[in-house]
C-alpha positions as CSV (number, residue, x, y, z in Angstrom):
1,M,54.5,3.0,18.6
2,T,57.0,5.6,17.2
3,Q,56.0,8.4,14.9
4,R,57.7,6.8,12.0
5,A,56.2,3.4,12.6
6,L,52.7,4.9,12.8
7,F,53.2,6.8,9.6
8,L,54.5,3.7,7.8
9,L,51.5,1.7,9.1
10,V,48.9,4.2,8.0
11,F,50.3,5.9,4.8
12,G,53.4,4.1,3.7
13,F,51.7,2.9,0.6
14,A,50.8,6.5,-0.5
15,C,54.2,8.2,-0.5
16,T,55.1,7.3,-4.1
17,A,51.7,8.1,-5.6
18,L,52.6,11.7,-6.5
19,T,55.8,13.6,-7.0
20,P,56.6,16.3,-4.4
21,A,56.0,19.0,-7.0
22,A,52.5,17.6,-7.9
23,R,51.6,17.2,-4.2
24,A,52.6,20.7,-3.4
25,A,50.6,22.1,-6.3
26,E,47.3,20.7,-5.0
27,P,45.7,22.6,-2.2
28,L,43.9,20.6,0.5
29,A,40.3,21.1,1.2
30,T,39.8,21.7,4.9
31,T,37.1,22.5,7.5
32,A,37.4,23.7,11.0
33,A,36.4,21.7,14.1
34,Q,33.7,23.6,15.8
35,Y,31.1,23.3,18.5
36,R,27.5,23.0,17.3
37,E,24.2,22.2,19.0
38,V,23.0,18.7,18.2
39,A,20.2,16.6,19.3
40,L,20.6,14.0,22.0
41,T,18.9,10.8,21.1
42,W,17.7,7.5,22.6
43,S,17.3,4.5,20.4
44,A,14.9,1.6,20.4
45,D,14.1,-1.3,18.2
46,G,10.9,-1.2,16.1
47,V,9.0,-3.1,13.5
48,V,7.5,-1.7,10.3
49,E,3.8,-2.2,9.6
50,A,1.3,-0.9,7.1
51,A,-1.2,1.7,8.4
52,R,-3.7,0.0,6.1
53,Q,-3.5,-3.8,6.0
54,S,-6.4,-6.2,5.8
55,T,-7.4,-9.7,5.0
56,V,-10.3,-10.2,2.5
57,S,-12.6,-13.1,3.4
58,A,-15.3,-15.0,1.5
59,Q,-18.8,-13.6,2.0
60,I,-20.4,-16.5,0.2
61,A,-19.8,-20.3,0.1
62,G,-18.6,-21.8,-3.1
63,R,-15.6,-23.1,-5.1
64,V,-12.8,-20.9,-6.1
65,R,-13.0,-20.6,-9.8
66,E,-10.3,-18.1,-10.7
67,I,-7.4,-16.3,-8.9
68,L,-6.3,-13.2,-10.7
69,F,-3.5,-12.0,-8.4
70,D,-0.7,-13.5,-6.3
71,A,1.6,-12.4,-3.5
72,G,3.7,-9.4,-4.5
73,D,1.3,-8.2,-7.2
74,T,0.1,-4.6,-7.2
75,V,-3.7,-4.1,-7.4
76,R,-5.9,-1.0,-7.8
77,K,-9.0,-0.2,-5.8
78,G,-12.0,-2.0,-7.2
79,Q,-10.1,-4.6,-9.2
80,I,-11.4,-8.2,-9.1
81,I,-8.7,-10.3,-7.3
82,L,-10.6,-13.6,-7.1
83,R,-13.8,-15.2,-8.5
84,I,-16.0,-17.8,-6.8
85,D,-18.2,-20.1,-8.8
86,E,-21.5,-18.2,-9.2
87,R,-23.7,-20.9,-10.6
88,E,-25.3,-21.7,-7.3
89,A,-25.8,-18.0,-6.5
90,A,-27.4,-17.5,-10.0
91,Q,-29.9,-20.3,-9.3
92,A,-30.7,-18.7,-6.0
93,V,-31.3,-15.3,-7.7
94,A,-33.6,-17.0,-10.3
95,G,-35.6,-18.7,-7.5
96,S,-36.0,-15.4,-5.6
97,R,-37.3,-13.7,-8.7
98,A,-39.9,-16.4,-9.3
99,Q,-41.0,-16.0,-5.7
100,V,-41.3,-12.2,-6.2
101,M,-43.5,-12.8,-9.3
102,Q,-45.7,-15.2,-7.3
103,A,-46.1,-12.9,-4.4
104,Q,-46.9,-9.9,-6.6
105,A,-49.6,-11.9,-8.4
106,A,-51.1,-13.0,-5.0
107,A,-51.0,-9.4,-3.8
108,Q,-52.8,-8.2,-7.0
109,N,-55.5,-10.9,-6.5
110,A,-55.9,-9.9,-2.9
111,K,-56.3,-6.3,-3.9
112,S,-59.1,-7.2,-6.4
113,E,-60.9,-9.2,-3.7
114,Y,-60.7,-6.3,-1.3
115,E,-62.1,-3.9,-3.8
116,R,-65.0,-6.2,-4.6
117,A,-65.6,-6.7,-0.9
118,R,-65.8,-2.9,-0.4
119,Q,-68.4,-2.6,-3.2
120,L,-70.5,-5.4,-1.7
121,F,-70.3,-4.0,1.8
122,A,-71.5,-0.6,0.4
123,Q,-74.5,-2.4,-1.1
124,K,-75.2,-4.2,2.3
125,F,-74.5,-7.7,0.8
126,I,-71.6,-8.7,3.2
127,S,-70.9,-8.0,6.8
128,Q,-68.2,-5.8,8.3
129,A,-66.3,-8.9,9.4
130,A,-66.1,-10.1,5.8
131,L,-64.8,-6.7,4.7
132,D,-62.2,-6.7,7.5
133,K,-61.0,-10.2,6.4
134,A,-60.6,-9.2,2.8
135,E,-58.6,-6.1,3.9
136,A,-56.4,-8.2,6.2
137,D,-55.7,-10.7,3.4
138,Y,-54.7,-7.8,1.1
139,R,-52.3,-6.4,3.7
140,V,-50.7,-9.9,4.2
141,A,-50.3,-10.3,0.5
142,Q,-48.6,-6.9,0.3
143,A,-46.2,-7.9,3.1
144,Q,-45.4,-11.2,1.5
145,A,-44.6,-9.4,-1.8
146,A,-42.3,-6.9,0.0
147,A,-40.5,-9.8,1.8
148,S,-40.0,-11.6,-1.5
149,E,-38.5,-8.5,-3.1
150,A,-36.1,-8.1,-0.1
151,G,-35.1,-11.8,-0.5
152,A,-34.5,-11.3,-4.2
153,G,-32.3,-8.2,-3.4
154,Q,-30.3,-10.3,-0.9
155,S,-29.8,-13.1,-3.4
156,A,-28.6,-10.6,-6.0
157,L,-26.2,-9.0,-3.4
158,A,-24.8,-12.5,-2.6
159,Q,-24.3,-13.2,-6.3
160,G,-22.1,-10.0,-6.4
161,Y,-19.9,-11.5,-3.6
162,T,-18.7,-14.1,-6.1
163,A,-16.4,-11.5,-7.6
164,V,-14.0,-10.5,-4.8
165,V,-12.7,-6.9,-5.3
166,A,-9.8,-5.0,-3.7
167,P,-11.1,-2.6,-1.0
168,Y,-8.1,-0.2,-1.8
169,G,-5.1,0.0,-3.9
170,G,-2.0,-1.7,-2.7
171,T,0.2,-4.9,-2.7
172,V,-0.9,-8.5,-2.2
173,A,1.1,-9.8,0.8
174,A,-0.3,-13.4,0.9
175,R,-2.7,-15.6,-0.9
176,H,-4.6,-18.1,1.3
177,V,-6.5,-20.3,-1.2
178,E,-5.9,-22.3,-4.4
179,T,-8.0,-22.6,-7.5
180,G,-10.7,-25.3,-7.1
181,E,-10.7,-25.1,-3.3
182,M,-14.1,-25.0,-1.5
183,V,-14.5,-21.9,0.7
184,T,-17.1,-21.0,3.3
185,V,-18.3,-17.7,4.7
186,G,-15.4,-16.0,6.6
187,K,-12.6,-18.0,5.0
188,P,-9.5,-15.8,4.5
189,L,-8.8,-15.3,0.8
190,M,-6.0,-12.7,0.4
191,T,-4.0,-10.3,2.6
192,G,-2.9,-7.0,1.3
193,F,-1.5,-3.7,2.4
194,D,-1.1,-0.1,1.2
195,P,2.7,0.6,0.7
196,S,2.1,4.3,0.5
197,Q,1.3,4.5,4.3
198,M,3.8,2.8,6.5
199,R,4.6,3.2,10.2
200,V,6.9,1.8,12.8
201,I,5.7,0.3,16.1
202,V,8.0,0.8,19.1
203,H,7.5,-0.2,22.7
204,V,9.0,2.4,25.0
205,P,9.7,1.6,28.6
206,Q,7.7,3.8,31.1
207,H,10.8,5.4,32.5
208,K,11.8,6.8,29.1
209,L,8.4,8.4,28.3
210,A,9.3,11.6,30.1
211,D,12.6,11.8,28.1
212,I,10.9,11.6,24.7
213,G,8.1,14.0,25.7
214,T,4.4,14.1,24.6
215,R,5.3,15.3,21.1
216,P,8.4,13.3,20.2
217,E,10.7,13.8,17.3
218,A,12.1,10.7,15.8
219,T,14.3,9.4,13.0
220,V,14.0,5.9,11.6
221,K,17.2,4.1,10.6
222,I,17.1,1.1,8.3
223,A,19.6,-1.4,9.8
224,S,20.4,-3.2,6.5
225,S,21.2,-0.1,4.5
226,G,22.0,2.6,7.0
227,R,19.3,4.8,5.5
228,Q,17.7,7.4,7.8
229,I,14.1,8.7,7.4
230,T,12.7,11.5,9.4
231,A,9.3,10.6,10.9
232,S,6.3,12.7,9.8
233,T,4.3,12.2,13.0
234,V,4.8,10.4,16.3
235,T,1.8,9.2,18.4
236,V,2.2,7.9,21.9
237,N,-0.5,5.4,22.9
238,P,-2.3,6.7,26.1
239,A,-2.4,3.2,27.6
240,A,0.5,1.0,28.9
241,D,1.0,-2.7,28.8
242,A,0.7,-4.1,32.3
243,R,2.9,-7.1,31.6
244,T,5.9,-5.3,30.0
245,H,5.4,-1.9,31.6
246,S,5.9,-0.3,28.2
247,T,3.9,2.0,26.0
248,Q,3.3,1.6,22.3
249,V,4.5,4.5,20.1
250,R,3.5,4.7,16.5
251,V,6.1,6.5,14.3
252,Q,4.5,7.5,11.0
253,L,6.8,7.5,8.0
254,P,6.4,10.0,5.1
255,A,4.1,8.9,2.3
256,N,5.3,6.7,-0.6
257,E,8.7,5.8,1.0
258,T,10.3,3.2,-1.2
259,G,12.1,0.1,0.0
260,I,10.0,-0.2,3.2
261,Y,7.7,-3.1,3.8
262,P,5.9,-4.7,6.7
263,G,7.9,-6.8,9.1
264,M,11.2,-4.9,8.6
265,F,13.5,-4.5,11.6
266,V,14.5,-0.8,12.2
267,R,16.1,1.4,14.8
268,V,14.2,4.5,16.0
269,Q,16.1,7.4,17.4
270,F,14.0,9.7,19.7
271,V,15.2,13.2,20.4
272,T,15.6,13.6,24.2
273,G,17.4,17.0,24.3
274,K,20.1,19.3,22.9
275,A,23.8,19.6,23.6
276,N,26.9,21.4,22.2
277,K,29.5,19.0,20.7
278,L,32.8,19.4,18.9
279,L,32.1,18.1,15.4
280,I,34.0,17.4,12.2
281,P,32.8,15.6,9.0
282,A,33.0,11.9,9.2
283,S,34.9,11.8,5.9
284,A,37.8,13.6,7.5
285,V,38.5,10.6,9.8
286,L,41.0,8.1,8.8
287,R,40.8,4.5,10.1
288,R,43.6,2.0,9.7
289,S,43.5,-1.1,11.9
290,E,43.4,0.3,15.4
291,V,44.5,3.8,14.4
292,V,41.8,6.6,14.3
293,A,43.3,9.9,13.2
294,V,42.8,13.1,11.2
295,Y,45.2,15.4,9.3
296,V,45.4,18.7,11.0
297,V,46.4,21.5,8.5
298,D,48.3,24.5,9.9
299,D,48.4,28.1,8.5
300,K,51.1,27.2,6.1
301,G,49.1,24.3,4.6
302,A,51.2,21.6,6.1
303,A,49.3,18.4,7.1
304,K,50.1,16.7,10.3
305,L,48.7,13.4,11.4
306,R,47.1,13.4,14.8
307,Q,45.2,10.6,16.6
308,V,41.8,11.4,18.0
309,R,39.1,9.8,20.1
310,L,35.6,9.8,18.6
311,G,32.2,10.0,20.2
312,E,28.8,9.4,18.6
313,A,28.0,10.0,14.9
314,T,25.2,12.5,14.1
315,G,22.6,12.3,11.5
316,Q,24.4,14.9,9.3
317,D,27.4,12.7,8.5
318,E,29.4,14.3,11.2
319,V,31.2,12.8,14.2
320,E,31.9,14.0,17.7
321,I,35.5,14.6,18.8
322,L,36.1,13.7,22.4
323,A,39.9,14.2,22.5
324,G,42.7,15.2,20.1
325,L,41.4,18.4,18.5
326,N,40.7,21.9,19.7
327,P,37.9,24.1,18.4
328,G,39.0,26.1,15.3
329,E,41.7,23.7,14.2
330,K,41.4,22.8,10.5
331,V,41.3,19.2,9.4
332,A,41.7,17.8,5.8
333,L,38.5,16.6,4.2
334,E,40.5,14.1,2.1
335,P,42.8,12.3,4.5
336,V,44.4,10.1,1.8
337,K,45.2,13.1,-0.3
338,A,46.6,14.9,2.8
339,G,48.8,11.9,3.4
340,M,50.4,12.4,0.0
341,S,50.8,16.2,0.3
342,G,54.1,16.4,2.2
343,P,55.8,15.7,5.5
344,K,53.7,14.1,8.2
345,Q,54.3,14.9,11.8
346,R,52.4,14.3,14.9
């Protein structure tokens, strides 16, 4: 491709946008290509999960009477999320209280009998065996009263289970029951998670563990949006999976990151070392079809089009130059504007 054909392909549309006088009057913003130390990275796929995620299950059998929250709703710690019909539990509490009253009355009667037996024994009217029996009856009555009180407390606790509360603040991920459904002990009711504490699970091959080190640095990239998040902490599991010969690594995200939810697919970049690379801003690169080029600005301010070969992009919106530029050469930060500024030569 000739120089003129390349120019027409890339910037032919821009030549008439400004007059030569106007183009000459506007200085070009430039930056110099220079070597800088950047991090070398290795990427792996990961899945987002909540550090706190749990499924609330029924602790009492009964019929679901009311559901107060659904999937996607936000709840606070201690809020009632679901109610189970408490009529059966209330009857059990009433029966337990009646048993307590009966046992207490029996214990009081046994105590009176024991006191009378002591007086009669002191007056030599009954034997030691009769006194021992009266004392044993009193101890048994006391134990039965204590057991009845414990049973009443258990019934009251079970009645409290009819109001299912959120163990912590978060978001409802799934609802597993419907109103009117009969549930038994252990039946899953709702699943929720805390969106303020998220992490990424990555399985790293054994041969890469030495590269990422014992205290890895990592950046999480959201595939759908291109957003990058620096991990707060990285934890390497001390055990490996014998089937896959990989080790689980937990990448903790900063607290209260928005737009992150369990199950998301992400890319995790682990820092494996440092290297000097020739870098320029990614905005200075012009792409038209198969042409990748920059405008090199000389000391007189003239912009000349030059094709380049690019390497990897860095996390600072910069790109590596593999060929086509020398250190210290200035490139236009606005390539479209540079294409309008004057003669273009390669």
